[in-house]
C-alpha positions in Angstrom: -191.1 -79.9 -10.5 -193.0 -82.6 -8.5 -194.7 -81.1 -5.4 -194.5 -83.2 -2.3 -197.7 -83.0 -0.2 -199.3 -84.3 3.0 -203.1 -84.4 2.7 -205.0 -83.7 5.9 -208.7 -84.5 5.1 -212.1 -85.6 6.4 -213.5 -87.7 3.6 -216.2 -86.6 2.4 -217.0 -86.9 -1.3 -215.0 -83.9 -2.4 -212.0 -84.9 -0.2 -212.1 -88.3 -1.8 -211.9 -86.7 -5.2 -209.0 -84.4 -4.1 -207.2 -87.5 -2.8 -207.7 -89.3 -6.1 -206.4 -86.3 -8.1 -203.3 -86.2 -5.9 -202.6 -89.9 -6.4 -203.2 -89.6 -10.2 -201.2 -86.5 -11.0 -197.6 -86.9 -12.1 -197.0 -83.4 -10.7 -197.8 -84.4 -7.1 -196.2 -86.9 -4.8 -198.6 -87.8 -1.9 -196.3 -88.6 1.0 -198.9 -89.2 3.7 -202.6 -88.9 4.6 -204.0 -87.7 8.0 -207.6 -87.6 8.9 -209.7 -85.1 10.9 -213.4 -85.2 12.0 -215.8 -83.0 10.2 -217.8 -84.3 7.3 -218.4 -87.3 9.5 -217.2 -88.7 12.8 -213.5 -89.5 13.2 -213.7 -93.2 12.8 -215.7 -92.9 9.6 -213.5 -90.3 8.0 -210.4 -92.5 8.8 -212.1 -95.6 7.3 -213.1 -93.6 4.2 -209.5 -92.5 3.6 -208.4 -96.1 4.0 -211.1 -97.4 1.6 -210.2 -94.8 -1.0 -206.5 -95.7 -0.9 -207.5 -99.4 -1.1 -209.6 -98.6 -4.2 -206.7 -96.7 -5.7 -204.2 -99.5 -4.9 -202.0 -97.1 -2.9 -201.8 -99.0 0.3 -198.1 -97.8 0.4 -199.2 -94.3 1.5 -199.2 -94.1 5.3 -202.4 -93.0 7.0 -202.8 -91.7 10.6 -205.9 -90.6 12.5 -205.9 -87.1 14.0 -207.8 -85.4 16.8 -211.2 -86.8 17.8 -212.7 -83.4 18.5 -212.1 -79.7 17.7 -209.8 -77.8 20.0 -212.6 -76.0 22.0 -216.2 -76.7 20.8 -218.1 -80.0 20.4 -217.8 -81.8 17.1 -220.5 -81.1 14.5 -220.7 -83.2 11.4 -222.5 -83.0 8.0 -224.4 -86.3 7.4 -227.1 -84.5 5.4 -224.4 -83.6 2.8 -222.2 -86.8 2.9 -224.6 -89.5 4.1 -224.3 -92.0 6.9 -220.9 -93.3 6.0 -219.5 -89.9 4.9 -219.0 -91.5 1.4 -222.5 -92.7 0.5 -223.3 -93.5 -3.1 -220.7 -96.2 -3.9 -219.6 -99.6 -2.7 -216.0 -99.1 -1.8 -213.6 -101.9 -0.8 -212.9 -102.5 2.8 -209.3 -101.4 3.8 -206.7 -104.1 3.3 -203.8 -102.4 5.1 -203.2 -101.0 8.6 -203.4 -97.5 10.0 -200.2 -96.1 11.4 -200.0 -96.6 15.2 -199.0 -92.9 15.7 -201.3 -89.9 15.8 -201.6 -87.6 12.8 -199.3 -84.9 14.1 -196.5 -87.5 14.6 -196.9 -88.8 11.1 -196.7 -85.3 9.8 -193.5 -84.7 11.8 -192.0 -88.0 10.7 -192.8 -87.3 7.0 -191.3 -83.8 7.1 -188.1 -85.0 8.8 -187.7 -87.8 6.2 -188.2 -85.5 3.2 -185.2 -83.8 1.7 -187.4 -81.2 0.1 -189.9 -78.8 1.6 -193.5 -80.2 1.8 -196.9 -78.6 1.1 -199.5 -79.3 3.7 -203.0 -79.5 2.1 -205.9 -79.2 4.4 -209.4 -80.1 3.1 -211.2 -80.5 6.4 -211.2 -78.6 9.7 -207.7 -77.4 10.7 -207.5 -79.2 14.1 -204.5 -81.4 13.1 -202.7 -78.5 11.4 -203.1 -76.2 14.4 -201.9 -78.9 16.8 -198.9 -79.7 14.7 -197.9 -76.0 14.5 -198.2 -75.7 18.3 -196.2 -78.9 19.0 -193.6 -78.6 16.3 -193.3 -74.9 15.4 -189.6 -75.1 14.4 -190.0 -78.2 12.2 -193.0 -76.5 10.6 -191.1 -73.3 9.8 -188.1 -75.3 8.4 -190.0 -78.0 6.3 -193.5 -76.7 5.4 -193.4 -74.8 2.1 -197.0 -73.6 2.3 -200.4 -74.6 3.6 -203.1 -74.9 0.9 -206.6 -75.2 2.4 -210.2 -75.4 1.4 -212.2 -73.3 3.8 -213.8 -70.0 4.5 -215.6 -67.5 2.3 -215.4 -63.8 1.4 -219.1 -63.0 2.0 -221.6 -65.8 1.8 -221.2 -69.0 3.9 -222.7 -72.4 3.5 -223.2 -73.4 7.2 -224.0 -70.0 8.8 -224.9 -66.9 6.7 -221.2 -65.9 6.5 -219.4 -69.0 7.7 -218.1 -72.0 5.7 -218.3 -75.5 7.2 -214.6 -76.4 7.6 -213.8 -73.3 9.5 -217.1 -73.5 11.4 -216.1 -76.9 12.8 -212.9 -75.6 14.5 -212.5 -71.8 14.3 -209.8 -71.7 17.0 -207.7 -74.1 15.0 -208.1 -72.0 11.8 -207.1 -68.9 13.7 -203.9 -70.6 14.9 -203.0 -71.7 11.4 -203.7 -68.3 9.8 -201.6 -66.4 12.2 -198.7 -68.7 12.3 -196.6 -67.1 9.6 -196.4 -69.9 7.0 -197.6 -68.8 3.5 -201.2 -69.7 2.9 -203.3 -70.5 -0.2 -207.1 -70.4 0.5 -209.8 -72.0 -1.7 -213.0 -70.3 -0.3 -216.6 -70.8 -1.4 -216.1 -67.9 -3.8 -214.1 -70.1 -6.1 -215.4 -73.6 -5.1 -219.0 -72.6 -6.0 -217.7 -71.9 -9.5 -216.0 -75.3 -9.6 -219.2 -77.1 -10.3 -219.6 -80.4 -12.0 -222.8 -80.6 -14.0 -225.1 -83.6 -14.2 -224.2 -84.4 -17.9 -220.5 -84.3 -16.8 -221.2 -86.8 -14.0 -222.9 -89.0 -16.7 -219.7 -88.8 -18.8 -217.7 -90.1 -15.8 -220.2 -93.0 -15.7 -219.1 -94.0 -19.2 -215.4 -94.3 -18.2 -214.8 -98.0 -17.8 -212.7 -98.5 -14.7 -213.5 -99.1 -11.0 -212.4 -95.6 -9.9 -214.6 -93.8 -12.4 -217.5 -96.2 -11.5 -217.1 -95.4 -7.8 -217.1 -91.6 -8.5 -220.1 -91.9 -10.7 -222.0 -93.1 -7.7 -220.3 -90.8 -5.2 -220.9 -87.6 -7.3 -224.5 -88.5 -8.0 -225.2 -88.8 -4.3 -223.2 -85.6 -3.5 -225.1 -83.6 -6.2 -228.5 -84.3 -4.7 -227.9 -82.2 -1.7 -227.0 -79.2 -3.9 -230.2 -79.4 -6.0 -232.0 -77.3 -3.4 -232.8 -74.1 -5.3 -231.6 -71.9 -2.4 -228.0 -72.6 -3.4 -228.5 -71.3 -6.9 -226.2 -74.0 -8.3 -226.5 -75.9 -11.6 -224.5 -78.9 -10.3 -222.3 -80.0 -7.4 -219.6 -77.6 -6.2 -216.3 -79.6 -6.0 -214.7 -77.7 -3.0 -211.7 -79.7 -1.9 -210.4 -80.6 -5.4 -209.7 -76.9 -6.0 -206.7 -77.2 -3.6 -205.1 -80.0 -5.7 -206.1 -78.4 -9.0 -204.3 -75.2 -7.9 -201.1 -77.2 -7.1 -201.3 -79.0 -10.5 -202.1 -75.9 -12.6 -202.2 -72.5 -10.8 -202.9 -70.8 -14.2 -206.4 -72.2 -14.0 -207.2 -69.7 -11.2 -207.6 -66.0 -10.6 -206.1 -65.1 -7.2 -205.5 -62.1 -5.0 -203.3 -61.6 -2.0 -204.8 -60.3 1.2 -204.8 -60.6 5.0 -207.2 -63.3 6.2 -208.1 -63.9 9.8 -210.9 -65.8 11.6 -213.6 -64.5 13.9 -213.8 -66.7 17.0 -216.1 -64.5 19.3 -219.0 -63.3 17.2 -222.5 -64.3 18.1 -223.5 -64.5 14.5 -220.1 -64.7 12.8 -218.0 -67.3 14.8 -215.9 -69.0 12.2 -216.1 -66.3 9.6 -213.0 -65.7 7.6 -212.4 -62.0 7.5 -210.7 -61.2 4.2 -209.1 -57.7 4.0 -209.8 -57.2 0.3 -209.5 -53.4 0.4 -206.4 -53.3 2.7 -208.3 -51.6 5.5 -206.5 -53.2 8.5 -202.9 -52.3 7.5 -202.0 -56.0 8.3 -199.6 -57.7 5.9 -201.1 -60.0 3.3 -200.7 -63.6 4.5 -202.9 -65.5 2.1 -203.2 -66.0 -1.7 -207.0 -66.3 -2.1 -208.5 -68.2 -5.1 -211.4 -66.2 -6.5 -211.9 -67.3 -10.1 -211.5 -70.6 -12.0 -211.5 -71.8 -15.6 -214.2 -74.4 -15.1 -213.7 -76.2 -18.4 -210.0 -76.7 -17.7 -211.0 -77.9 -14.2 -213.5 -80.5 -15.4 -211.0 -81.7 -18.1 -208.5 -82.3 -15.3 -211.1 -84.4 -13.4 -212.0 -86.4 -16.5 -208.3 -87.0 -17.2 -207.9 -88.1 -13.6 -210.7 -90.7 -14.0 -209.3 -92.0 -17.4 -205.8 -92.4 -15.9 -207.1 -95.4 -14.0 -208.0 -97.3 -17.2 
């Protein structure tokens, strides 16, 4: 069965790949794209989503811009990871279609109302738009959102603070709203995304695929990989965080998962933005999240290669 999705993202190299996988897969129908600020500033992430859809010749997919800032704290971005544009490493076409004249939460509402089936909301950036939507349209959300699949958080080690992952760090209050709303959640934390690495020789293989999309990703992934060469990460390649959400929707058998209660710390001096995963059922709170913990990396890389070749 084809899964209908709305992708809320902050492109970002790995968001761009998640978007491309969603467009390419016959198992997914991408109904709309909304953008948040995170990997770069709001205007840059919006422009990047538009440039990617122009590259993919999917100007028919509506795009709307979301909140300019997190709910409470000032915006922090990650130019050291994603470069000045947010998608450094490739010459992407300028957008040749218009942004929707409504904000992100209105496009989400419109898309849900127009869909006869329930829709999965995929969030690969900070959860600001998702939280606002749930606050403004709680009944529509409960009626029409099947699940929220998100990349964010970590059980243990973080990548922005010792125990805090970047997407949740940018807007912890928003994440807390989403996780306590009551819609089924699927979480792709760093525990699984750090296993979803693409190695240098595999990026070289993408470089040999002869189409404009693969050429763009050859440049994008080479740029993205450089940041992760720092020995402190203990990585062999580049972790493809956001694509894990789409890969799970396409082939959940690729992953090992566990159900648990997940909440977000919004107060801690050292731990603000930490996802608190109740692995050992210590709180007595009901499980609200299916957490991805393991991945068949070879299958995952094959899916990415097949995605690239599908644009031949």
